[in-house]
N, C-alpha and C positions, 0 to 999 in steps of 0.2 A: 781106735775104740769104736765099737758098733753102736747103733742107735739104742739098743736095749741097755747097754752099759752106760751111755750118756743119761738115759732116763733114771737109772739106778743112782747115778751120781747126783742128779737133781734132787732125788728123794732124800738122799743122805744129807745134802745141803739144807733141805727144809727141816729135817730132824735136828740138825745142829743149831739152826736158827731158833727153832721152837724151844730148845733147852735153855736158851738165854733170855727168853721172853718172860716178863713178869706177870702180865695179865693172862688169866686162863683162857679168855676168848681168843687172844692172839696165838697162844699155843695150839688151841684146837684148830684154828684156821690153817696154820702151818702144817700140822700133822695130817689134816685132811688133804692138803695139797700133796704132801709126801705120799700118801696112800694112792692118790690119783697117778702120780709118777710111777709108783711100783706096779700098779695095774697096767699102765701103758707099756712098761717094760715087759711084763708077762705076755701081753698081747703081741708085742713086737717079736718076742722070742718064739711064740707059737706060730706066727705067720712065717717066720724064717725057717722054722723046722718043718712046716707043712705048707709049702707055697701053693700046692694044688687045691687045698681046702679053702672054702670061702672064708673071708675075714669076718671076725665077730663084730667089727665096726662098719661093715659094708652096708650101704643104704639098700633097703628092700627094692626089688625091681617092680615097676608098675605092672598091674594086671592088664592083660589084653581084654578087649570087649567080650570075647568068648568066655574067658575065665570069670569075668565080673558078673555076667548075666546068668540068672538061674536057668537051669535046664527046663525045657518045656515038658509039661506032663502029658 
């Protein structure tokens, strides 16, 4: 099973757990966690399908001094 499939399974587990919760607050928390797992699965699938494209979750690269400084007029 690939990473995205694992993430989808975690999401399904959260949904099942949410169905058994009595308190609406607990259901909401678990459904939000499930949504996060689904998004992670989608990102993982996209990264696997397009490995040459930059990751959506990649940290931005720091600017060089030349890029950060305004051009002289």
